[in-house]
Wavefront OBJ file of the C-alpha trace (Angstrom):
o trace
v 8.445 -18.337 -23.514
v 11.656 -19.906 -21.634
v 14.005 -17.321 -24.470
v 12.238 -14.503 -23.432
v 12.465 -15.064 -19.331
v 16.105 -14.723 -20.311
v 16.537 -12.151 -22.544
v 14.780 -10.215 -19.648
v 16.734 -11.189 -16.842
v 19.948 -10.676 -19.652
v 17.652 -6.516 -20.134
v 17.605 -6.845 -15.939
v 21.336 -6.410 -15.518
v 22.114 -2.933 -16.770
v 18.994 -2.129 -14.998
v 19.896 -3.675 -11.970
v 23.514 -1.847 -12.500
v 22.609 1.621 -12.985
v 19.893 1.135 -10.412
v 22.415 1.021 -8.263
v 24.541 3.713 -9.877
v 22.426 5.671 -8.510
v 20.794 4.331 -5.391
v 24.928 4.470 -3.921
v 25.301 8.326 -5.304
v 21.869 9.631 -4.164
v 22.528 8.390 -0.807
v 26.133 10.095 -0.483
v 24.195 13.252 -2.048
v 22.521 13.447 1.557
v 23.617 15.640 4.750
v 25.482 14.113 7.097
v 26.158 10.559 7.349
v 26.106 7.827 9.983
v 28.535 8.903 12.677
v 26.244 12.114 12.340
v 23.213 10.089 13.649
v 21.027 10.112 17.104
v 23.005 6.640 17.637
v 26.376 7.868 18.484
v 27.437 9.871 21.331
v 27.236 13.473 20.094
v 29.784 14.349 22.485
v 32.415 12.767 20.245
v 35.543 14.716 19.145
v 36.185 16.085 16.154
v 39.027 13.850 16.451
v 37.639 10.530 17.136
v 35.195 11.422 14.596
v 37.611 11.403 12.097
v 39.491 8.636 13.136
v 36.427 6.777 13.303
v 35.384 7.389 9.426
v 39.092 6.517 8.282
v 38.630 3.370 9.745
v 35.286 2.977 8.412
v 36.575 3.508 4.653
v 34.149 7.225 4.641
v 36.964 9.265 4.015
v 37.211 7.443 0.937
v 36.756 8.304 -2.744
v 33.234 7.173 -4.087
v 34.630 5.495 -6.437
v 36.634 2.927 -4.100
v 33.350 3.038 -1.566
v 30.464 1.942 -4.898
v 33.745 -1.139 -5.754
v 33.301 -2.174 -2.111
v 29.468 -1.828 -1.633
v 29.074 -3.998 -4.717
v 31.788 -6.181 -4.713
v 30.288 -6.968 -1.723
v 26.807 -7.268 -2.632
v 27.934 -10.674 -5.137
v 29.220 -12.224 -1.945
v 25.557 -11.735 0.146
v 27.404 -9.110 2.104
v 25.044 -6.238 2.354
v 27.472 -4.300 4.547
v 27.102 -3.647 8.743
v 24.182 -1.010 10.520
v 26.171 1.745 12.034
v 23.711 2.513 14.163
v 23.151 -1.123 14.962
v 26.671 -2.176 14.774
v 24.878 -5.680 13.491
v 25.297 -7.258 9.676
v 22.310 -5.547 7.597
v 21.914 -8.912 6.128
v 20.734 -10.211 9.915
v 18.307 -7.091 10.301
v 15.968 -7.438 7.363
v 16.233 -10.951 7.904
v 14.780 -10.308 10.934
v 12.335 -8.046 9.774
v 11.489 -9.918 6.449
v 9.019 -12.418 7.297
v 6.494 -10.002 9.604
v 6.386 -7.786 5.843
v 5.706 -10.871 4.082
v 3.243 -11.702 6.123
v 1.257 -8.525 6.295
v 2.143 -8.349 2.266
v -0.033 -11.283 1.360
v -2.706 -11.144 3.858
v -3.220 -6.983 2.513
v -2.839 -8.418 -1.303
v -5.295 -11.155 -0.488
v -7.902 -9.232 1.596
v -7.777 -7.082 -1.183
v -8.783 -9.154 -3.787
v -11.000 -11.290 -1.904
v -13.260 -7.388 -2.165
v -12.423 -6.061 -4.778
v -12.986 -9.173 -7.413
v -16.546 -9.336 -6.107
v -17.467 -6.083 -6.237
v -16.231 -5.190 -9.904
v -18.450 -7.688 -10.921
v -21.366 -7.326 -9.323
v -21.261 -3.186 -10.729
v -19.903 -4.846 -14.094
v -22.500 -6.687 -14.575
v -25.957 -4.547 -13.114
v -24.573 -1.051 -14.098
v -26.543 2.080 -13.125
v -28.672 -0.026 -10.172
v -28.614 0.734 -7.007
v -26.060 -2.115 -6.184
v -23.202 -0.197 -8.780
v -24.156 3.376 -7.472
v -23.395 2.296 -3.825
v -19.972 0.241 -5.075
v -18.914 4.006 -6.826
v -19.602 5.758 -3.771
v -17.788 4.038 -2.409
v -14.552 3.894 -4.800
v -15.333 7.620 -4.739
v -14.732 7.533 -0.673
v -11.178 4.815 -1.316
v -9.723 6.923 -3.666
v -10.503 10.526 -1.860
v -8.632 9.314 1.147
v -5.182 9.280 1.761
v -3.507 6.213 3.093
v -2.323 8.122 6.312
v -5.402 9.481 7.552
v -7.665 6.137 7.111
v -5.401 4.176 8.844
v -4.987 6.300 11.412
v -8.693 6.377 12.137
v -9.240 2.985 11.875
v -6.556 2.526 14.615
v -8.569 4.858 17.565
v -11.713 3.519 16.570
v -11.027 0.112 16.662
v -7.630 0.420 18.804
v -8.115 3.009 21.364
v -11.252 4.354 21.826
v -12.937 0.545 21.110
v -9.817 -1.387 22.549
v -10.961 -4.442 20.431
v -7.063 -4.918 18.107
v -3.573 -4.441 19.104
v -2.074 -0.832 18.416
v 1.279 -1.844 17.173
v 3.657 -4.385 17.145
v 3.429 -7.715 15.319
v 2.863 -10.094 18.019
v 2.835 -9.792 22.088
v 7.020 -10.457 23.562
v 5.721 -12.583 26.939
v 4.410 -15.474 25.020
v 6.356 -18.266 23.845
v 7.133 -18.681 20.041
v 5.419 -21.452 18.478
v 2.118 -21.756 20.738
v -1.263 -21.465 19.749
v -1.590 -18.200 21.373
v 0.913 -16.536 20.061
v -0.188 -17.714 16.432
v -3.649 -15.985 17.705
v -1.919 -13.190 18.551
v 0.263 -12.370 15.850
v -3.401 -12.196 13.629
v -4.621 -10.248 16.232
v -1.613 -7.415 15.550
v -2.828 -7.936 11.768
v -6.346 -7.795 11.584
v -6.054 -3.571 11.235
v -3.428 -2.502 9.145
v -4.789 -5.169 6.803
v -8.327 -4.057 6.552
v -6.446 -0.041 6.569
v -4.347 -1.076 3.452
v -6.622 -3.082 1.751
v -9.709 -0.931 1.520
v -7.323 1.720 0.245
v -5.989 -0.301 -2.611
v -9.204 -2.063 -3.746
v -10.847 0.825 -5.363
v -7.919 0.217 -8.380
v -9.160 -2.870 -9.032
v -12.738 -2.383 -8.589
v -12.590 0.173 -12.037
v -10.495 -1.831 -14.012
v -12.748 -4.712 -13.489
v -16.172 -2.632 -14.165
v -15.042 -1.453 -16.831
v -13.610 -4.618 -18.537
v -16.632 -6.181 -17.351
v -18.699 -3.628 -19.510
v -16.300 -2.884 -22.327
v -16.045 -6.690 -23.072
v -20.215 -7.822 -22.965
v -20.896 -5.707 -25.782
v -18.088 -7.464 -28.128
v -19.114 -9.713 -30.349
v -18.222 -12.924 -29.913
v -20.677 -12.123 -26.497
v -23.591 -11.473 -28.809
v -22.958 -14.132 -31.024
v -23.061 -16.037 -28.198
v -26.437 -14.739 -27.075
v -27.613 -15.725 -30.556
v -26.600 -18.869 -30.260
v -29.030 -19.011 -26.936
v -25.728 -19.996 -24.400
v -27.536 -18.955 -21.383
v -26.734 -15.589 -19.812
v -25.147 -17.006 -16.570
v -22.670 -19.159 -18.672
v -21.618 -16.157 -20.839
v -20.117 -14.446 -18.439
v -18.404 -16.750 -16.196
v -16.822 -18.834 -19.238
v -16.464 -15.593 -21.926
v -16.810 -12.243 -19.763
v -15.579 -12.446 -17.355
v -12.775 -15.010 -18.288
v -11.726 -12.190 -20.400
v -12.041 -9.136 -18.276
v -9.794 -10.908 -15.241
v -6.340 -9.997 -17.751
v -5.821 -6.644 -16.990
v -6.038 -7.905 -12.894
v -3.625 -11.322 -13.765
v -1.587 -8.296 -15.530
v -1.179 -6.042 -12.485
v -0.524 -9.004 -9.533
v 3.207 -9.108 -10.899
v 3.144 -5.619 -9.735
v 0.911 -6.724 -6.354
v 3.342 -8.793 -5.528
v 6.292 -6.656 -5.852
v 4.667 -4.637 -2.662
v 5.234 -8.186 -1.082
v 9.185 -7.161 -0.999
v 8.892 -3.730 -0.880
v 6.760 -3.507 2.333
v 4.448 -0.282 3.250
v 6.419 1.960 5.148
v 3.118 4.020 5.898
v 1.423 1.395 7.387
v 5.046 0.060 8.995
v 5.109 3.307 10.295
v 1.441 4.271 11.497
v 1.031 1.030 13.469
v 4.727 0.484 15.047
v 5.366 -3.030 12.525
v 7.651 -4.292 13.056
v 8.988 -4.866 9.642
v 10.772 -3.623 6.459
v 8.621 -0.208 5.994
v 9.598 0.526 9.545
v 13.209 -0.214 8.833
v 13.553 2.009 6.132
v 11.956 4.816 8.651
v 14.237 4.162 11.285
v 17.404 4.303 9.100
v 16.916 7.407 7.159
v 16.053 9.151 10.950
v 19.417 7.584 11.687
v 21.066 8.249 8.551
v 21.893 4.919 8.138
v 22.530 4.392 4.447
v 24.151 0.795 4.436
v 20.321 -0.607 5.769
v 18.856 2.161 3.479
v 21.036 1.145 0.297
v 20.172 -2.081 0.963
v 16.715 -1.691 1.390
v 16.406 0.030 -1.742
v 18.115 -1.995 -3.520
v 15.849 -4.755 -2.564
v 12.568 -2.890 -3.654
v 14.027 -1.925 -7.363
v 14.434 -6.245 -7.810
v 11.396 -7.206 -6.752
v 9.559 -4.628 -9.183
v 11.582 -5.603 -11.909
v 10.656 -9.633 -10.765
v 7.390 -7.578 -10.617
v 7.220 -6.956 -14.791
v 8.128 -10.225 -15.538
v 5.976 -11.705 -13.757
v 3.326 -9.567 -15.123
v 3.799 -10.792 -18.402
v 4.425 -14.627 -17.703
v 0.554 -14.151 -15.897
v -0.923 -12.520 -18.327
v 0.497 -15.222 -21.404
v -0.586 -18.487 -18.653
v -3.922 -16.402 -18.627
v -4.629 -15.991 -21.885
v -3.267 -18.842 -24.174
v -4.345 -16.391 -27.033
v -1.134 -13.847 -25.926
v 2.008 -15.547 -27.346
v 5.712 -13.744 -25.969
v 7.969 -14.613 -27.878
l 1 2 3 4 5 6 7 8 9 10 11 12 13 14 15 16 17 18 19 20 21 22 23 24 25 26 27 28 29 30 31 32 33 34 35 36 37 38 39 40 41 42 43 44 45 46 47 48 49 50 51 52 53 54 55 56 57 58 59 60 61 62 63 64 65 66 67 68 69 70 71 72 73 74 75 76 77 78 79 80 81 82 83 84 85 86 87 88 89 90 91 92 93 94 95 96 97 98 99 100 101 102 103 104 105 106 107 108 109 110 111 112 113 114 115 116 117 118 119 120 121 122 123 124 125 126 127 128 129 130 131 132 133 134 135 136 137 138 139 140 141 142 143 144 145 146 147 148 149 150 151 152 153 154 155 156 157 158 159 160 161 162 163 164 165 166 167 168 169 170 171 172 173 174 175 176 177 178 179 180 181 182 183 184 185 186 187 188 189 190 191 192 193 194 195 196 197 198 199 200 201 202 203 204 205 206 207 208 209 210 211 212 213 214 215 216 217 218 219 220 221 222 223 224 225 226 227 228 229 230 231 232 233 234 235 236 237 238 239 240 241 242 243 244 245 246 247 248 249 250 251 252 253 254 255 256 257 258 259 260 261 262 263 264 265 266 267 268 269 270 271 272 273 274 275 276 277 278 279 280 281 282 283 284 285 286 287 288 289 290 291 292 293 294 295 296 297 298 299 300 301 302 303 304 305 306 307 308 309 310 311 312 313 314 315 316 317 318 319 320 321
């Protein structure tokens, strides 16, 4: 296992290098630059604009700019946000906690909903409960996230006014107080429910299929022939083997914890990395865009590695060498 992890980490180095080149080239291929974004004075003269580009190094050859960017990353410097005139690291750190909190809440609620539904649907197929769960899956699978989130926002935020419609916390509250944390949870409810309900469909279907497939295997028939109670067969044999695909996908789901949710954060005006990405693309603040995409790519690679490790830990029969 240790050799496998070390080998995978070493393989990630050239993958990250190639990813960094693609990110940088795609950012440079986009029209305009940070100085032509909305954050700067549209009445700035061309001479002043060229002087500022020269000062910031935007007129340097691409290999020189790429080398400067990579050198900064190795020193923990992700560059400066031209739109905000602040270090990119500081901007990301301010919003990272919000994205982590929202994504972890979505992940937990997703599994709390999906796993019981998958177990019920797989254990009693073709029953009325299975038909209801199947109908629920069809609806959630066919509903785009942005439409569902807008409906939830309109109904519970504007019509019923049960929950806040935007932000992460009311600014007038004192940070660290009990009311502050209660209000923060209040702001998390709508985006968490919106993201979790739409994401349950995959987990429910995978778990249902695995349970149905596992309960007809030979070792299950042998357990029944030995007189093992049906409840123990499901908990110790069927469910334990059926949960493997869910464990394998857990690493990929954790990737979303870092990458954030662009759609949800945009709709609910939630100040996280997803909303920051949208704002940076709009203002052509490519130093922030490059850092966020690079961070998401790194999280994806570690998520893949984590999936393999979790799968090996859940099933002792699997040994990664």
